[in-house]
Structure formats: C-alpha cells, structure tokens
N, C-alpha and C positions, 0 to 999 in steps of 0.2 A: 504494498499500501503506498503510498504517496505520504509523504511526512507534511500535514499540514503546516506546521510552520514555517516549511520552508514553501510555502503558496501566498506570496504576496496578497494575493486581492481577498485570503481569507484573513492575512494578520492586518490589511486595512480597513477591513468592516467589522470585524473585531474591537481596534484601538476606537474606531470613530463613536460606535453603540457605548465604549467604558466613559469615553469622553462628553458625549453627549447625555449622558445618564448619570453621569458622575459616579457611579459603583465603584466599588472595590477591586473585583475581580468578574472575570466575563471569563468563560470557558466552552468548549464546547466535544461532547461522547459523542462517540458511534457504534449502533452495536456493529460485532463484529462480523465479516462478510462469514464466516462457519462457525453454528452454532447461536445459542443467545444473550451472550455474554456482552455486554457495554462497558468502554474503555472511553477514559478520556484521553484525547488526542491532542486537546490544545489549550494554553490556558492564558492571558495577561491578567497582570496583578497579583501574582502565585507568589504566595510567600517561601516556595518548597518546592522542588520537583518530585514533592510524594503524590500528585495527579495522576503519572505519568504510569507509577505503581497498581492506580486506584481500577478492580474490574469488578460490575456488579454486577448479578443478576438478573435478564430479561425480566421485570416488575417487582425487584429493588431498589432502592436507594431512589432519590428523585429522579435521577436520566433512566431508572428501570422502568419507573412508573410512568414518567411522559412517554416515552415509547414503547411502551404496554396498549396504555389510552392514546394517544394523541392527540391528548389533552396538557394543557400549559397547567404548570402547578407552583403556585407561592406559598412562601412559607415565611413569617412574619417575624416566628420568636425561639429560635431553635434554644432549645429544645424544646419546648414549652406546646401541647398542643400538636404533636408529629403522633400520628400514626405508628407502632412500633417504636422498637430501641433507635435510639440514638448511633449507635453502631452500624445499623443501616442506610445511613446518611454520609459513609465515609471523605466524601466533599466537604461538608459541612463542617466537621471534625479536624481535617489537613490541613483547611485555608482557613480555621477559626469563624467561619461563618456563621451570623443569628441571624440575617434576610436572604433569601432569593428569589426569583424569579423564572422559570425553565421553558419555552416552547420548543415543538416538537422540529423535527428536520424533516420531511417527507422527498425520500428516494427512490424511485423506479414509483411512483405510485403509493409506495408503503411509509409508517413511521421509521427511520429506521436513525434516528439522531437527536440530540439535544443541543439546544444556545439554549448559554445558566448564564446570568449575572447574580453577583453575592455582595453583601454589602458586612462589614464585619461589625456592624452594629442594628439594634432595634430598627425597622425601615419596614414601610408598607409600598408598595411600586404602582404609582395612582395608573388610571386607566391611558394617559400618554404615554407612561415609559413603557406601559406592556403592550401593544402597539408599535413604540420603536425596536424594541427585541421582535417581535413578529416581523416588521418588516424588515429586519437584519437577517432573521431564518431562511426570508425567503431569497433571498438575495443568496446566503450562500448554499442554498439549495439549485439554485442555478450554476452559481461556482463552482460544488462542487461533484455537478453531474458531468460538466464540461471536462476537469479536471481526472476526473476518475472515472471517464468515457461510462456514466450509466445509462 
C-alpha cells in the first residue's frame, strides 16, 4: 500500500482541516485490504508514533464503529459517557484526547476508512465543523481513489 504521509494531497487536506477547525489532532484510518482490522495510517498533531501501531477490530473503537455503521461519531468528554471500556478506544488514550469527531470514508461504494479530528480538552464540535470534516472526507475519498487505483 502507498504510504499516506507521502501523498502530498492527503497531507495538505488534513493540515488545512486542522487549521480551519483549530483542533489538536487529525488522523486517517483505513480498513486493511484483507481482513476486517482497521489501522491508523496518517496523523497530524500527534504526540508520538503510537498511532502507527494501533490496530482495532471492525466494530471496535471509534474507527471500527464508524466504518461498521458508515455514520459519523462524536465523543465530547472521554472516557465519560462512552459505550464499552476506555481501552477499546486506543487512539484516544495514545493521544490523550478528550473530544473527537469521526466521519466515514467510502471507497468502492463501502465504508472503508475514517477521517478523525481530536481535541485534548472537552469540546463539542459544532455543525459547521462537522460539515467541514465530512467535506474533507469526500475530498480524501477522491484522492485515495486516484492514488490507490480503486
């Protein structure tokens, strides 16, 4: 697979989103080509490189749930009010995030990825910010279709 951090349009789109929303973290996770596991492939604003080693099962964690449902998901005060255990959300723990919003990325007609923004303080992402994430997710879908020849 092509390394996403080497794709300038991906870096540019995620950097612009981070600037526009003023969040601490932007990440991109994709479902593996074979199997159901989901892996974080790219991040901006990360505290460390732990995200590169995080793999979650389909339906688990933020990335796995968003891919499974094909619907966005917001967490406003992690770990309060979440379903399941905090350890089921390794990206939140690794990056010390309190708030997040994630939008699905559709490839070949199916939910196969997640565009994720996070904040290290309590925050609710408003409708305009959510729309900006969804708009960037659509842009990334087009970039990935071309670059990954889907």
